[in-house]
C-alpha positions as CSV (number, residue, x, y, z in Angstrom):
1,M,-4.9,0.8,-13.2
2,T,-5.0,4.5,-13.1
3,G,-7.7,7.0,-12.1
4,P,-9.7,7.8,-9.0
5,Y,-9.3,4.4,-7.3
6,A,-5.5,4.5,-7.4
7,V,-5.6,8.1,-6.2
8,A,-7.9,7.1,-3.3
9,I,-5.4,4.4,-2.2
10,Q,-2.6,7.0,-2.3
11,I,-4.6,9.5,-0.3
12,V,-5.7,7.0,2.4
13,A,-2.1,5.7,2.7
14,L,-0.7,9.2,3.0
15,L,-3.2,10.2,5.6
16,L,-2.4,7.1,7.6
17,A,1.3,7.7,7.3
18,A,0.8,11.3,8.5
19,W,-1.2,10.0,11.5
20,A,1.5,7.4,12.3
21,L,4.3,9.9,11.9
22,G,2.5,12.1,14.4
23,L,2.6,9.2,16.9
24,V,6.3,8.8,16.2
25,L,6.9,12.5,16.9
26,A,4.8,12.1,20.1
27,N,7.0,9.1,21.1
28,R,4.0,6.9,21.2
29,P,3.7,3.1,20.6
30,P,1.4,1.8,17.9
31,A,-2.2,2.6,18.7
32,S,-5.2,0.5,18.1
33,R,-7.1,3.6,16.9
34,G,-5.3,3.2,13.5
35,T,-6.5,-0.3,13.0
36,P,-9.7,0.7,11.2
37,G,-7.8,3.0,8.8
38,G,-5.3,0.2,8.1
39,A,-8.2,-2.2,7.4
40,V,-9.7,0.3,5.0
41,L,-6.4,0.6,3.2
42,E,-6.0,-3.1,3.0
43,A,-9.5,-3.5,1.6
44,L,-8.7,-0.9,-1.1
45,L,-5.5,-2.8,-1.9
46,I,-7.3,-6.1,-2.2
47,G,-9.7,-4.4,-4.6
48,F,-6.7,-3.0,-6.5
49,L,-5.3,-6.6,-6.7
50,V,-8.5,-8.1,-8.0
51,G,-9.1,-5.3,-10.4
52,G,-5.6,-5.5,-11.7
53,L,-5.8,-9.2,-12.3
54,V,-9.2,-8.9,-14.0
55,Q,-7.8,-6.1,-16.2
56,M,-4.7,-8.1,-17.0
57,A,-6.7,-11.2,-17.9
58,G,-8.8,-9.3,-20.4
59,S,-5.9,-7.3,-21.9
60,Q,-3.8,-7.8,-25.0
61,R,-1.4,-5.1,-23.9
62,H,2.3,-5.8,-23.9
63,F,3.8,-5.5,-20.4
64,T,5.7,-7.6,-17.9
65,R,2.8,-9.6,-16.5
66,A,4.8,-11.4,-13.8
67,E,6.3,-8.2,-12.5
68,F,2.8,-6.6,-12.5
69,V,1.4,-9.5,-10.4
70,I,4.3,-9.4,-8.0
71,Y,3.9,-5.7,-7.4
72,L,0.1,-6.2,-6.9
73,L,0.8,-8.9,-4.4
74,A,3.4,-6.9,-2.6
75,C,0.9,-4.0,-2.3
76,V,-1.4,-6.3,-0.4
77,A,1.4,-7.9,1.7
78,I,3.3,-4.8,2.9
79,P,0.7,-3.1,5.2
80,P,0.0,-6.3,7.2
81,A,3.7,-7.1,7.4
82,A,4.5,-3.6,8.7
83,A,1.6,-3.8,11.2
84,A,2.7,-7.2,12.5
85,W,6.3,-5.9,12.8
86,G,5.2,-2.7,14.4
87,W,2.9,-4.4,16.9
88,G,5.6,-6.8,17.8
89,E,7.9,-3.8,18.7
90,R,5.7,-1.9,21.1
91,T,7.8,1.2,21.1
92,R,8.2,4.4,19.0
93,A,10.2,2.3,16.5
94,G,7.3,0.0,16.0
95,T,5.1,3.0,15.1
96,A,7.8,4.2,12.7
97,V,7.7,0.8,10.9
98,I,4.0,1.1,10.5
99,A,4.4,4.7,9.2
100,A,7.0,3.4,6.7
101,G,4.6,0.7,5.5
102,F,2.0,3.3,4.8
103,L,4.5,5.6,3.1
104,I,5.6,2.9,0.7
105,M,2.1,2.4,-0.6
106,P,1.8,5.4,-2.9
107,V,5.1,4.5,-4.4
108,M,4.0,1.0,-5.0
109,V,0.8,2.1,-6.6
110,I,2.7,4.4,-9.0
111,R,5.1,1.5,-9.8
112,V,2.1,-0.8,-10.6
113,Q,0.8,1.9,-12.9
114,Q,4.2,2.2,-14.6
115,V,4.4,-1.6,-15.2
116,W,0.8,-1.6,-16.5
117,A,1.8,1.2,-19.0
118,G,4.4,-1.2,-20.5
119,P,7.8,-0.6,-21.9
120,V,8.7,2.9,-23.0
121,G,9.9,3.3,-26.5
């Protein structure tokens, strides 16, 4: 659950967030040009979900498995939910919601990694 794949997700999410924040500053509504980037992020997150579930199934590690699965599912659900909300609000605020959805992803990936690491102590 760590390594280059998780870093790639974080980088893609931060690049998309920067792009969306640029649109917010330019007072622009959500643009369809960001859709391919969002699709790439979602594909990466689906891979993260599948990889996490496979690793969990083959692991004897002690960690909160239900919390781990919920975080993985939330990672996959947040970007489409933010996009749907943003596209429903065709103003600068909608673009800000999409940017927030992208900004949340690096934090969610870090949290998945923390849960995977298990309890401290």
